[in-house]
C-alpha positions as CSV (number, residue, x, y, z in Angstrom):
1,M,-16.5,-7.4,-16.2
2,F,-13.0,-8.9,-14.5
3,F,-11.2,-6.5,-12.3
4,P,-14.4,-4.9,-9.6
5,A,-13.4,-3.1,-7.2
6,N,-12.4,-5.7,-4.3
7,E,-13.1,-4.9,-0.7
8,K,-9.5,-5.8,0.4
9,Q,-7.9,-3.4,-2.2
10,L,-10.1,-1.0,-1.0
11,R,-9.8,-1.5,2.4
12,Y,-6.1,-1.5,1.6
13,I,-5.9,1.6,-0.4
14,S,-8.4,3.2,2.5
15,S,-6.4,2.8,5.8
16,Y,-3.5,4.5,4.1
17,Y,-6.0,8.1,3.9
18,A,-7.9,10.1,6.0
19,E,-11.4,10.5,4.6
20,G,-11.5,13.7,2.3
21,S,-8.1,13.1,1.3
22,S,-7.2,13.4,-2.2
23,L,-6.2,10.4,-4.6
24,L,-4.7,10.4,-8.0
25,D,-5.1,7.3,-9.8
26,M,-2.6,6.4,-12.0
27,G,-3.1,3.5,-14.8
28,A,-6.9,3.6,-13.5
29,G,-8.1,1.7,-16.2
30,T,-12.1,1.6,-16.4
31,G,-12.4,3.9,-13.0
32,N,-13.8,1.3,-10.6
33,I,-11.2,1.7,-7.6
34,A,-11.7,4.9,-8.1
35,Y,-14.8,5.3,-8.9
36,A,-15.4,2.9,-5.2
37,L,-13.2,5.3,-3.3
38,A,-14.6,8.8,-4.8
39,E,-17.7,7.2,-3.1
40,A,-16.5,6.3,-0.1
41,G,-16.2,9.7,0.2
42,Y,-12.2,10.6,-1.5
43,N,-11.5,13.3,-3.9
44,V,-10.3,11.0,-6.8
45,T,-8.3,12.2,-10.0
46,A,-8.5,8.5,-12.0
47,A,-5.6,9.2,-14.8
48,E,-6.0,7.0,-17.6
49,P,-4.1,7.8,-21.0
50,E,-6.2,5.1,-23.2
51,V,-9.0,7.1,-24.9
52,A,-12.0,4.8,-25.0
53,M,-11.5,3.5,-21.3
54,C,-10.7,7.4,-20.0
55,A,-14.2,8.0,-21.7
56,R,-15.9,5.2,-19.1
57,I,-14.2,7.2,-16.6
58,R,-15.4,10.7,-17.1
59,A,-18.9,8.9,-18.1
60,K,-18.7,7.4,-14.1
61,A,-18.1,10.7,-13.2
62,K,-21.0,12.2,-14.0
63,Q,-22.5,10.2,-11.2
64,C,-19.9,11.4,-8.9
65,G,-18.8,14.9,-7.8
66,R,-15.6,13.5,-5.8
67,L,-14.1,11.3,-9.3
68,T,-12.5,13.5,-11.9
69,A,-11.0,11.7,-14.7
70,I,-7.4,13.0,-17.1
71,S,-5.5,11.3,-19.6
72,T,-2.5,11.4,-18.1
73,S,0.2,8.9,-19.0
74,M,2.1,7.7,-16.1
75,L,5.5,9.8,-17.4
76,E,3.6,13.3,-17.3
77,L,2.9,13.5,-14.2
78,E,5.1,17.1,-13.2
79,Q,2.8,17.9,-16.1
80,L,-0.3,18.6,-13.5
81,T,-0.4,21.7,-10.7
82,D,-1.9,20.0,-8.0
83,H,-0.6,17.9,-5.5
84,Y,-2.0,14.9,-4.2
85,D,-2.1,13.0,-0.2
86,G,-1.4,10.0,-2.1
87,I,-1.3,8.2,-4.9
88,Y,-1.9,4.2,-6.5
89,C,-0.8,2.5,-8.9
90,V,-1.8,-0.9,-9.2
91,G,-2.8,-4.0,-10.9
92,N,0.9,-4.2,-12.5
93,T,0.0,-1.3,-14.5
94,L,3.7,-0.1,-13.5
95,A,5.7,-2.9,-16.1
96,H,4.3,-1.8,-18.8
97,L,6.3,1.1,-18.7
98,Q,9.0,0.5,-21.3
99,D,12.2,-0.1,-19.0
100,R,13.7,1.0,-15.4
101,K,14.7,4.2,-16.4
102,E,11.1,4.9,-17.2
103,I,9.4,2.8,-13.6
104,H,12.4,5.4,-11.9
105,Q,11.4,8.1,-13.7
106,F,7.6,7.8,-12.6
107,L,8.0,6.9,-9.5
108,Q,11.0,10.1,-8.7
109,Q,7.0,11.8,-10.5
110,S,4.7,11.2,-8.2
111,Y,7.4,11.3,-5.6
112,G,7.1,15.1,-6.8
113,S,3.5,15.3,-6.6
114,L,2.7,13.9,-3.1
115,R,2.1,16.4,-0.5
116,A,4.1,15.8,2.7
117,H,3.1,13.1,4.8
118,G,2.2,11.1,1.3
119,T,1.9,8.1,0.2
120,L,2.7,6.5,-2.8
121,L,1.4,2.7,-3.1
122,I,2.2,-0.1,-5.7
123,Q,1.1,-3.4,-6.8
124,V,2.8,-5.6,-9.0
125,V,3.4,-9.2,-10.0
126,N,6.0,-10.8,-7.6
127,Y,9.0,-10.9,-9.9
128,D,11.1,-12.1,-7.4
129,N,8.8,-15.1,-7.5
130,V,8.7,-15.4,-11.5
131,L,12.4,-15.3,-11.9
132,A,12.4,-17.9,-10.1
133,G,12.1,-20.2,-13.3
134,S,8.4,-21.4,-10.7
135,N,5.0,-22.4,-12.5
136,F,4.4,-19.0,-11.8
137,T,0.3,-18.3,-12.8
138,F,-3.0,-16.8,-11.2
139,P,-6.1,-18.9,-10.9
140,V,-8.2,-19.0,-14.4
141,I,-10.8,-15.9,-13.7
142,R,-14.6,-17.6,-14.2
143,N,-18.1,-16.7,-15.0
144,E,-21.0,-18.1,-16.5
145,H,-20.3,-17.3,-19.7
146,V,-16.5,-16.6,-19.7
147,A,-12.8,-18.0,-18.6
148,F,-10.1,-15.3,-18.4
149,E,-6.5,-17.3,-18.4
150,R,-2.9,-15.4,-17.3
151,S,0.8,-16.7,-18.2
152,Y,3.5,-15.5,-17.7
153,E,6.9,-16.6,-19.4
154,L,10.7,-15.3,-19.3
155,V,12.2,-13.9,-22.7
156,D,15.0,-12.0,-22.4
157,D,14.9,-9.6,-20.1
158,K,11.2,-9.5,-20.3
159,V,8.2,-11.2,-19.2
160,L,5.7,-12.5,-21.7
161,F,2.4,-12.4,-20.2
162,T,0.0,-13.8,-22.5
163,T,-4.5,-13.6,-21.9
164,T,-6.4,-15.6,-23.0
165,L,-10.1,-15.4,-23.3
166,T,-12.6,-18.3,-23.7
167,A,-16.1,-17.7,-24.4
168,N,-18.4,-19.5,-26.4
169,G,-15.8,-22.1,-27.4
170,Q,-13.4,-19.6,-29.0
171,S,-10.4,-18.4,-27.3
172,V,-8.4,-15.7,-28.4
173,S,-5.1,-14.8,-27.0
174,S,-2.9,-11.2,-26.9
175,S,0.5,-11.4,-25.5
176,I,2.8,-8.3,-23.9
177,P,6.0,-7.3,-23.0
178,L,6.6,-6.7,-19.6
179,I,9.8,-4.9,-16.9
180,P,10.4,-7.5,-14.0
181,V,11.0,-5.3,-11.0
182,T,11.6,-6.7,-8.6
183,Y,11.9,-6.0,-4.6
184,N,15.1,-4.4,-3.6
185,Q,15.4,-3.1,-7.5
186,L,11.8,-1.2,-6.7
187,V,13.0,-0.3,-2.6
188,Q,16.7,0.7,-3.8
189,M,14.7,3.3,-6.2
190,L,12.1,4.5,-3.5
191,E,15.0,5.5,-1.4
192,Q,16.9,7.3,-4.7
193,C,14.0,9.3,-5.2
194,G,13.6,10.1,-1.3
195,F,11.2,7.7,0.0
196,D,12.3,7.4,4.0
197,H,9.5,4.5,5.0
198,I,8.6,1.7,2.6
199,E,6.4,-1.4,3.9
200,A,6.1,-4.9,2.0
201,Y,3.7,-6.8,1.6
202,S,2.2,-10.0,-0.3
203,N,-1.3,-8.7,-0.6
204,F,-3.9,-6.2,0.4
205,E,-4.5,-8.1,4.1
206,K,-0.6,-6.9,4.9
207,A,0.9,-10.5,5.3
208,P,4.9,-9.8,5.4
209,Y,5.8,-10.1,2.0
210,A,7.6,-13.0,0.2
211,S,10.4,-13.7,-2.5
212,D,7.5,-16.7,-3.1
213,A,4.4,-14.6,-3.1
214,S,1.8,-14.1,-6.0
215,A,1.8,-10.3,-5.5
216,L,4.0,-7.8,-4.6
217,I,2.3,-4.6,-2.9
218,L,4.4,-1.5,-2.2
219,A,3.2,1.2,0.5
220,A,6.8,4.1,0.8
221,H,5.8,7.4,2.5
222,N,7.6,10.7,1.8
C-alpha cells in the first residue's frame, strides 16, 4: 500500500469540517482516506468509478457505518441528489480529466453539490513547477520489498506521468497523459464557478503556496 492515509493529510482535511459533517471523496481510490475520516466521526461518501477499487471501498464500508461507497465519476456529480458540507479531491486526481473544460465542469458541479458555507479541497502536482522546465521529480518510495518511482515529462500540451515499480530485480513501467492545470488557471476557474474565498498552500501543513513547490493545495469556500 503505497499511499495510505497520512496524519498530515487527515489533519488538513479535518481542519475545515466539524465532526459529523458530510463529506464527499471524489476519486477515492481504495478508500484509505475516506475510511480514516469516517472512523474519526465524519459521514463520508467515497466516489470511485473503477470497479475493483470501488469494491475495496465497499468492503471497508462494511466495517464502518459512516462510510458509503458509490461508483460515480468526477463528471457525474450533478446526478447525485445529496449535498455535502465538504468535497475533497486529492492525489492529483483532477489532472486525470481529459482537458481543462472537463476540469471546469467538475469544479462547477462541485460548487452545486456543496451546502451553504461548504468547502472544496483540491490537491494536485504543482504544474507551474513542472512547466518551468525544472527537473521535477518525487522521492522514490521504498520498503523492504519494492521501490516506486514517479516522473513527469512535458509532451505537447500535456504532461506524461510515468510510474515504475521495481520488485525482485524486475521493473514494470506505465505512463498516462495528464492535464497540467496551473495555479492561476485553477483559481480563475474556481472564481468563475462562484467560489468567493480561495486559500492556496504548498503542503498539508499550510505552508503558503510557492511556484517552485512540488504540490498545490487549494481550499475553495462558497
